[in-house]
C-alpha positions in Angstrom: -31.6 75.7 -54.7 -32.5 72.9 -56.7 -29.1 71.7 -57.4 -28.2 72.3 -53.9 -31.3 70.0 -52.9 -30.4 67.6 -55.4 -27.0 67.0 -54.1 -28.1 66.7 -50.4 -30.5 64.1 -51.6 -28.0 62.0 -53.6 -25.6 62.2 -50.8 -28.4 61.2 -48.3 -29.4 58.2 -50.7 -25.6 57.1 -50.7 -25.6 57.1 -46.9 -28.7 55.0 -46.7 -27.3 52.7 -49.2 -24.1 52.3 -47.3 -26.3 51.9 -44.3 -28.5 49.1 -45.7 -25.2 47.3 -46.8 -23.7 47.3 -43.4 -26.8 46.3 -41.7 -27.3 43.2 -44.0 -23.9 42.3 -43.6 -24.5 42.2 -39.6 -27.9 40.5 -40.2 -25.9 37.6 -42.4 -23.1 37.2 -39.5 -25.5 37.5 -36.8 -27.6 34.3 -38.3 -24.9 32.6 -39.9 -22.5 32.7 -36.7 -22.2 33.4 -33.1 -20.1 36.5 -31.8 -17.3 35.3 -29.7 -14.5 37.1 -27.6 -11.2 35.6 -29.0 -9.4 35.1 -26.1 -9.5 34.9 -22.4 -7.6 38.2 -22.3 -10.8 39.8 -23.9 -13.2 38.0 -21.2 -10.7 39.4 -18.5 -11.4 42.9 -19.8 -15.3 42.4 -20.0 -15.3 40.9 -16.5 -13.5 43.9 -15.2 -15.8 46.4 -16.8 -18.8 44.6 -16.1 -18.1 43.8 -12.4 -17.9 40.2 -12.8 -14.6 40.1 -11.6 -14.7 42.1 -8.2 -18.4 42.4 -7.8 -18.5 46.1 -8.9 -18.0 47.6 -12.4 -14.4 49.3 -12.6 -12.8 51.3 -15.2 -9.3 50.0 -14.4 -9.1 47.2 -16.7 -5.3 47.9 -17.4 -5.4 46.9 -21.1 -7.5 50.0 -22.4 -6.8 53.6 -21.5 -9.1 54.7 -18.7 -11.2 57.5 -20.3 -12.7 54.7 -22.8 -12.7 51.8 -19.9 -14.4 54.6 -17.5 -17.3 55.3 -19.9 -18.0 51.4 -20.6 -17.8 50.5 -16.8 -20.4 53.4 -16.4 -22.9 51.9 -19.2 -22.3 48.5 -17.3 -23.4 50.5 -14.1 -26.0 52.1 -15.7 -27.7 49.0 -17.7 -26.0 45.7 -16.8 -27.7 43.5 -19.1 -26.2 44.9 -21.7 -22.7 43.3 -23.3 -21.5 46.7 -23.3 -17.8 45.9 -24.2 -18.4 43.2 -27.0 -20.9 45.8 -28.3 -18.7 48.3 -28.5 -16.1 46.4 -30.1 -18.6 45.4 -32.6 -19.9 48.9 -33.3 -16.2 49.9 -34.1 -15.8 47.3 -36.4 -18.9 47.5 -38.4 -18.8 51.3 -38.1 -15.3 51.4 -40.0 -17.1 49.0 -42.6 -19.9 51.5 -42.8 -17.6 54.6 -43.2 -15.7 52.9 -46.0 -18.9 51.8 -47.7 -20.0 55.6 -47.7 -16.7 56.5 -49.0 -16.9 53.8 -51.8 -20.4 55.3 -52.6 -19.5 59.0 -52.6 -16.5 57.9 -55.2 -18.7 56.3 -57.5 -19.8 58.4 -60.4 -22.9 56.2 -60.7 -25.3 53.8 -59.1 -24.1 50.9 -61.0 -20.5 51.7 -60.1 -21.4 52.3 -56.3 -23.3 48.8 -56.0 -20.4 47.1 -57.7 -18.2 48.7 -55.3 -20.3 47.6 -52.3 -20.5 44.0 -53.6 -16.7 44.3 -54.0 -16.3 45.4 -50.3 -18.8 42.5 -49.0 -16.9 40.0 -50.8 -13.4 41.3 -49.4 -15.0 41.7 -45.9 -16.0 38.0 -45.9 -13.2 36.9 -47.8 -10.6 38.3 -45.9 -11.8 39.5 -42.5 -14.7 37.3 -41.8 -13.2 35.7 -38.8 -11.9 38.7 -37.0 -15.5 40.1 -37.5 -17.4 37.5 -35.6 -14.4 36.2 -33.5 -13.1 39.5 -32.1 -10.0 40.3 -30.2 -9.4 43.9 -29.0 -6.4 44.1 -30.5 -7.5 43.6 -33.8 -10.2 46.0 -33.2 -7.8 48.7 -32.9 -6.1 47.6 -35.9 -9.5 47.7 -37.8 -9.9 51.2 -36.6 -6.5 52.3 -37.7 -7.1 50.7 -41.0 -10.5 52.7 -41.8 -8.5 55.9 -40.6 -5.7 55.0 -43.2 -8.3 54.3 -46.0 -10.4 57.3 -45.5 -7.5 59.5 -45.4 -6.1 58.2 -48.5 -9.3 58.5 -50.3 -10.4 61.7 -49.0 -11.6 64.3 -51.5 -9.2 67.0 -52.3 -10.1 70.3 -50.6 -8.2 73.7 -50.4 -9.7 75.5 -47.2 -8.1 74.5 -44.0 -11.3 74.4 -42.0 -13.1 72.1 -44.6 -10.1 69.8 -45.0 -10.2 69.3 -41.3 -13.8 68.7 -41.2 -13.6 66.2 -43.9 -11.3 64.3 -42.1 -12.7 64.3 -38.6 -13.7 60.8 -38.8 -10.4 59.1 -39.6 -9.3 61.5 -36.9 -11.7 60.1 -34.7 -10.8 56.4 -35.5 -7.2 57.1 -34.8 -7.9 58.4 -31.1 -10.4 55.3 -30.4 -7.6 53.0 -31.4 -5.3 54.4 -29.4 -7.6 54.1 -26.3 -8.7 50.3 -27.1 -4.8 49.2 -27.8 -2.3 51.7 -27.5 0.8 49.6 -28.6 -1.3 48.4 -31.7 -2.4 52.1 -32.5 1.6 53.2 -32.6 2.9 50.1 -34.4 0.7 51.1 -37.2 1.1 54.9 -37.0 3.8 55.0 -39.7 1.0 53.8 -42.1 -1.0 56.4 -41.3 1.8 59.0 -41.8 2.4 57.5 -45.1 -1.0 57.9 -46.0 -0.8 61.9 -44.9 2.9 62.0 -47.1 0.6 60.4 -50.1 -2.2 62.8 -49.8 0.1 65.9 -49.3 1.9 64.6 -52.2 -1.0 64.4 -54.4 -1.3 68.2 -54.1 -1.0 70.2 -57.2 1.3 72.6 -55.2 2.7 70.8 -52.3 4.7 73.5 -50.1 2.0 76.4 -49.9 1.0 77.6 -46.5 -2.2 76.5 -46.7 -1.3 72.7 -47.2 1.6 73.2 -44.4 -1.7 74.2 -42.4 -3.9 71.6 -43.3 -1.6 68.6 -42.6 0.0 70.1 -39.6 -3.1 70.9 -38.0 -4.3 67.4 -38.6 -1.2 65.7 -37.3 -1.2 67.7 -34.5 -5.1 67.2 -33.6 -4.2 63.5 -33.6 -1.2 63.8 -31.4 -2.9 66.1 -29.2 -6.0 63.6 -28.6 -3.8 61.1 -28.1 -1.8 63.1 -25.6 -5.0 64.2 -23.6 -6.2 60.8 -23.4 -2.9 59.2 -22.5 -2.8 61.9 -19.9 -6.4 61.3 -18.3 -5.0 57.7 -18.2 -1.9 58.3 -16.1 -3.9 60.6 -13.7 -6.3 57.8 -13.2 -3.7 55.2 -12.2 -1.8 58.0 -10.0 -2.4 55.8 -6.9 0.7 54.3 -5.4 -1.0 51.0 -5.5 -2.0 51.2 -9.0 1.3 52.9 -9.8 3.5 49.9 -8.1 1.5 47.3 -10.1 1.9 49.1 -13.3 5.5 48.7 -12.9 5.1 45.0 -11.9 3.0 44.5 -15.3 5.6 46.3 -17.1 8.4 43.9 -15.9 6.3 40.9 -16.2 5.0 42.1 -19.8 8.8 42.2 -20.7 9.9 39.0 -19.1 7.1 37.0 -20.7 6.9 38.6 -24.0 9.9 39.8 -25.0 13.0 38.4 -23.0 11.6 35.0 -21.4 13.3 33.5 -18.3 16.7 32.7 -17.8 17.7 29.0 -17.0 17.8 28.6 -13.2 20.4 26.1 -13.1 22.8 28.0 -15.1 21.8 31.3 -13.2 21.3 29.9 -9.6 23.7 32.2 -8.3 21.7 35.3 -9.4 18.4 34.1 -8.4 19.6 33.0 -5.1 20.9 36.7 -4.6 17.5 38.0 -5.3 15.9 35.6 -3.2 14.2 33.3 -5.4 14.2 29.8 -5.1 13.6 27.1 -7.7 10.1 26.5 -6.1 9.5 30.3 -6.8 10.9 30.0 -10.3 8.6 27.1 -11.3 5.5 29.4 -10.5 7.3 31.9 -13.0 7.7 28.8 -15.1 4.0 27.6 -15.3 2.5 31.5 -14.7 1.0 30.6 -11.5 3.0 33.2 -9.8 0.2 34.8 -7.8 0.4 32.0 -5.4 3.8 33.7 -4.2 4.1 37.4 -2.8 7.6 37.1 -2.9 7.5 37.4 -6.7 7.2 41.4 -6.5 7.8 44.3 -8.9 11.5 44.3 -7.4 12.4 40.7 -8.4 10.7 40.9 -11.9 12.7 44.2 -12.3 16.0 42.3 -11.1 15.5 39.4 -13.6 14.7 42.0 -16.6 18.1 44.1 -15.8 19.8 40.7 -15.5 18.6 39.5 -19.0 19.9 42.8 -20.2 23.2 42.9 -18.6 23.8 39.1 -20.0 22.7 40.5 -23.2 25.5 43.2 -23.3 27.8 40.7 -22.4 27.2 38.5 -25.2 25.1 35.5 -23.4 21.4 34.7 -24.0 19.4 37.5 -25.4 21.1 39.7 -28.3 22.1 43.3 -27.9 21.6 45.6 -31.0 22.8 49.0 -30.5 21.3 49.0 -27.0 18.0 47.2 -28.0 17.9 43.9 -26.4 15.8 41.1 -28.4 15.2 37.3 -28.5 16.9 37.2 -31.8 19.6 39.2 -33.7 19.1 41.4 -36.5 20.5 39.0 -38.7 18.4 36.5 -37.6 15.3 38.4 -37.9 16.4 39.2 -41.7 16.5 35.5 -42.2 13.1 35.0 -41.0 11.9 37.7 -43.0 13.4 36.5 -45.8 12.1 32.7 -45.0 8.7 34.2 -44.6 8.5 35.8 -47.9 9.7 32.6 -49.5 7.0 31.0 -47.5 4.4 33.3 -49.0 5.7 32.7 -52.3 5.3 29.3 -52.1 1.9 29.6 -50.7 0.5 31.3 -53.7 2.1 28.8 -55.9 0.3 25.9 -53.9 -2.9 27.8 -53.9 -2.7 28.3 -57.8 -1.9 24.7 -58.2 -4.0 22.8 -55.6 -6.5 25.2 -54.5 -7.7 25.9 -50.7 -8.1 22.7 -48.8 -5.8 20.5 -50.7 -2.1 20.1 -51.0 -0.2 21.9 -48.1 -2.6 25.3 -48.3 -3.2 26.4 -45.0 -5.8 29.2 -45.1 -5.4 31.1 -42.0 -6.0 34.8 -41.6 -2.7 35.7 -41.6 -2.2 33.4 -44.9 -5.2 35.1 -46.5 -4.1 38.5 -45.8 -0.5 37.8 -47.0 -2.0 36.4 -50.4 -4.1 39.7 -50.5 -1.3 42.0 -49.5 0.8 40.1 -52.4 -1.8 40.7 -55.1 -2.6 44.4 -54.2 1.1 45.1 -54.6 0.9 43.8 -58.1 -2.2 45.6 -59.1 -0.8 49.0 -57.8 2.4 48.2 -59.5 0.7 47.7 -62.8 -1.7 50.7 -62.3 0.6 53.1 -60.6 3.8 52.4 -62.5 3.4 50.4 -65.7 0.5 51.8 -67.2 1.5 55.7 -66.5 4.2 58.1 -67.5 5.6 61.0 -65.6 4.9 62.4 -62.4 2.3 59.7 -61.4 4.6 57.0 -62.2 7.1 58.8 -59.5 4.5 59.4 -56.9 3.5 55.5 -57.0 7.3 54.6 -57.0 8.2 56.7 -53.7 4.9 55.5 -52.1 5.6 51.7 -53.0 9.3 51.9 -51.7 8.3 53.8 -48.1 5.5 51.3 -47.7 8.1 48.2 -48.1 10.7 50.3 -45.8 7.5 50.6 -43.2 6.5 46.8 -43.4 9.9 45.4 -43.5 11.0 47.7 -40.3 7.9 46.7 -38.6 8.4 42.8 -39.5 12.1 42.9 -38.3 11.1 44.2 -35.3 8.7 41.6 -34.5 11.2 39.0 -35.6 13.7 40.0 -33.2 11.5 40.4 -30.3 9.7 37.0 -31.4 6.2 38.4 -31.3 4.9 37.3 -34.6 1.4 36.1 -33.3 -1.8 36.5 -35.0 -3.1 39.2 -32.9 -0.1 41.5 -33.9 0.3 40.1 -37.5 -3.5 40.5 -38.5 -3.8 44.1 -37.6 -0.4 44.7 -39.6 -1.0 42.6 -42.7 -4.8 44.5 -42.7 -3.6 48.2 -42.5 -1.0 47.2 -45.2 -3.5 46.0 -47.4 -6.0 48.7 -46.9 -3.0 51.5 -47.5 -2.3 49.6 -51.0 -6.3 49.4 -51.9 -6.7 53.1 -50.9 -3.6 53.9 -53.2 -5.0 51.8 -56.1 -8.7 53.2 -55.7 -7.1 57.2 -55.7 -4.8 56.0 -58.5 -8.0 54.9 -60.7 -10.1 58.0 -59.8 -7.2 60.2 -61.0 -7.1 58.1 -64.1 -10.6 58.8 -64.9 -10.4 62.3 -64.1 -7.2 63.3 -66.5 -6.5 60.2 -68.9 -8.4 60.2 -72.2 -6.4 57.5 -73.8 -8.6 54.4 -75.0 -6.0 51.8 -74.1 -5.5 53.2 -70.5 -9.4 53.3 -70.0 -9.5 49.7 -71.0 -6.7 49.1 -68.9 -8.3 50.6 -65.8 -11.5 48.8 -66.5 -9.6 45.3 -66.7 -8.0 46.4 -63.5 -11.3 46.9 -61.9 -12.8 43.6 -63.0 -9.6 42.1 -61.9 -10.1 43.1 -58.5 -13.5 41.8 -58.4 -12.6 38.5 -59.7 -10.1 38.6 -57.0 -12.7 39.2 -54.2 -15.0 36.4 -55.5 -12.0 34.0 -55.6 -10.8 34.7 -52.0 -14.1 35.1 -50.6 -14.9 31.6 -51.9 -11.6 29.9 -51.3 -13.3 27.8 -48.2 -13.2 30.6 -45.8 -16.5 30.1 -44.2 -15.6 26.0 -44.1 -12.7 27.1 -42.2 -14.4 29.0 -39.8 -17.2 26.7 -39.3 -14.2 24.4 -38.4 -13.1 26.8 -35.9 -16.3 27.1 -34.4 -16.8 23.1 -33.7 -13.4 23.1 -31.8 -14.8 26.2 -29.9 -18.1 24.4 -29.0 -16.1 21.7 -27.7 -13.5 24.0 -25.5 -17.0 25.9 -24.2 -18.5 22.8 -23.3 -15.8 22.2 -20.7 -15.4 25.7 -19.7 -19.0 26.5 -19.2 -19.4 23.6 -17.1 -16.4 25.0 -14.8 -18.2 28.4 -14.3 -21.5 26.6 -13.8 -19.7 24.5 -11.1 -18.3 27.5 -9.2 -21.7 29.5 -9.5 -23.3 26.3 -8.0 -20.7 26.7 -5.2 -20.4 30.3 -4.6 -19.8 30.1 -1.0 -16.1 29.0 -2.2 -13.4 30.3 -3.8 -11.5 28.4 -6.9 -7.8 29.2 -8.2 -7.5 27.7 -11.6 -4.1 26.7 -12.9 -3.0 29.1 -15.6 -2.2 26.6 -18.2 -5.7 24.4 -17.6 -7.5 27.8 -18.0 -6.7 28.8 -21.3 -7.6 26.3 -24.1 -8.6 22.6 -25.1 -7.3 20.9 -28.3 -5.8 24.3 -29.2 -9.7 26.1 -29.0 -9.2 29.1 -26.5 -11.4 29.0 -23.4 -13.8 31.8 -24.2 -17.5 33.1 -24.3 -20.0 34.2 -26.5 -20.7 38.1 -26.5 -24.5 38.1 -26.9 -25.5 34.7 -26.0 -26.1 33.5 -22.4 -24.6 36.4 -20.9 -24.1 36.4 -17.4 -22.0 39.3 -15.6 -22.6 38.3 -12.1 -19.7 37.9 -9.9 -17.3 35.2 -10.5 -15.9 33.6 -7.5 -13.0 32.0 -9.2 -9.7 33.5 -10.8 -6.6 32.1 -12.6 -3.5 31.8 -10.7 -1.4 34.4 -12.8 -2.0 36.6 -16.0 -1.8 40.3 -16.5 -4.5 41.2 -13.7 -2.7 39.3 -11.0 -1.3 41.1 -8.0 -3.5 44.0 -9.2 -5.7 46.0 -6.6 -8.6 44.4 -8.1 -7.0 40.8 -7.4 -6.4 42.3 -4.0 -10.5 43.2 -3.7 -11.7 40.3 -5.3 -9.7 38.0 -2.6 -10.8 40.6 0.4 -14.4 40.0 -0.7 -14.0 36.3 0.0 -12.1 37.0 3.3 -8.6 36.0 2.2 -5.4 38.0 2.8 -3.7 36.2 -0.4 -3.8 33.5 -2.5 -1.1 31.1 -0.7 -2.9 31.5 2.7 -6.4 31.4 1.3 -5.8 28.1 -0.1 -3.7 26.6 2.9 -6.6 26.8 5.4 -10.1 27.5 6.0 -11.2 30.8 6.0 -11.6 32.0 9.5 -14.5 34.4 8.7 -16.9 31.6 7.7 -17.2 32.4 4.1 -16.2 29.4 2.7 -12.9 27.7 1.5 -10.5 28.2 -1.4 -9.8 25.2 -3.7 -7.1 24.7 -6.5 -8.6 23.6 -10.1 -6.4 22.0 -12.7 -7.3 20.1 -15.9 -8.3 16.5 -15.1 -5.2 14.3 -14.3 -2.6 17.1 -14.3 0.4 16.5 -12.0 0.6 19.4 -9.1 3.7 18.2 -7.3 5.1 21.6 -7.8 2.3 23.0 -5.7 3.3 20.8 -2.6 6.9 21.5 -3.5 6.1 25.4 -2.8 4.5 25.1 0.2 7.3 22.8 1.7 9.6 25.4 0.9 7.7 27.9 2.9 7.9 25.5 5.9 4.6 23.8 5.5 4.0 20.4 4.8 0.7 19.9 2.8 -0.7 17.7 0.8 -3.5 17.8 -2.2 -6.5 16.0 -1.9 -8.8 15.8 -4.9 -12.2 16.7 -3.2 -14.2 17.0 -6.4 -14.2 16.3 -10.2 -16.0 18.3 -12.7 -17.9 16.7 -15.6 -19.6 17.6 -18.6 -23.1 16.3 -19.7 -21.5 13.4 -21.3 -19.7 12.6 -18.0 -16.3 13.2 -19.2 -14.2 14.5 -16.3 -12.7 17.8 -17.6 -11.3 19.4 -14.1 -9.9 18.2 -10.7 -10.8 20.2 -7.5 -8.2 20.0 -5.0 -8.1 20.8 -1.3 -4.4 22.0 0.1 -4.3 20.8 3.7 -1.8 20.0 6.2 -0.3 16.7 6.6 -2.1 15.3 9.9 
């Protein structure tokens, strides 16, 4: 009884220590920084969930799976004042940090080592992931959940009983399901790392192919797949309505066109565009993303363009066809891009060692930091897993590294082929790769301490651990906070412009404002966004961008109907007959909009655009122009 009570008390103390560490980290970040939504994609999701988009909280936020979005919309209905979406993303991220801290404390054999591990984790988090924790992007949050699942699974204690094994791994299983609901595509991209973690754990068993081990790992994998299948099936049922079904097809075609294939040149392919009834003026709307203006740009026309691109690729024009897989770059081109990136990473490390951060040609961006950390983690694991050991442990490390390199190379080649190497995709990929290696290092070090007695090896292991701590300190102090503060300054300038636009719309809430897409994205490379916990205002927004991933959805139609408009084109052209107000077109100050006049002219409507107002900051800087579209007298 005494021993059991002592163990429970010790476990509780470790959990409390991890909780205090996590709360202190949250407090530091909350005092030092503001929490931001990274991009307007995140603010759009928030607006849909909170009711700011249509006036009523909705679970149909498109990007996230419905079971999760339905719960968040329900919370907004219950307590609208709480920023539930941003709070949920923060809880996911800091929940992963807390779970990792608990695991590290449980691995520690003494309080001193436990505190050492928490210090190392704190430095790693602030050194590598600081930006991702305070400037939050839902795709990256999904990646953080997957990273937590991989780490917890790799470092999980070995147990014999199937039921106990399953219970011990419920938390990483939960993280996988949550990641799948937040951003399905990111979860599936990172799933091979999770499978590698499972193979590594299975391979570390004393007897691999026993009935118990087969049941343990198959049960866990089956539970993960079953959970994902259930939430995905619920999502399909939620969107089974014909309107939503048609929009999802439109959404898929739009995604393929913009994110993967691109638009074929109009003049070169004029006969094709004329065959599907797409004029030069409508094509211009697709080019500048303002396609919500044109109802003729529908699911059929976008799918026709996608199929035409695929046909051209098969015939050897435009895109590339690699065994039926259509992409912007060929496999050969992707291999060269991958090779060049590795060379850049090597030169980055060399420049970092020679000049330090902020000097020379060193750019300390999130992907650059993570590539540096991944390279060092490979070196550490090669030493601790291959060079310093013999026999089966060496063989285990070799096949783990080989599979890891195959997985990461395959994913990077895919991203280079489809030309989607953007930060919100690259950061989760690098993050999970780093955490996988870190888990391998910790698991190997633990096995050393349990089985190895040689004094030399003990000294090597201690040196590795202190080396990792030194690396954490170096990485954390290499100007990361300074780089983030610089980005905050740019965001403050962008915020001043975006907030004054939102305030203008609130003051003229009887009207409706359609914003040019490229005028609604960023200023001086800083995205227009919103703070998560400051100046929260989820009242109905009487404006919308003239394109984007929610355009032409049932939600957009509901938003227009609320203002008394049938569609964007007719709403802009004439005053609302219901007396609820007029619709205006908004652009960045001084931006030319002849394309808008040309579009209406093609529709047989001779119009002119008249600047009726200009939106200014407190410093009297004009940032947006407000236009009325009216018939030429």
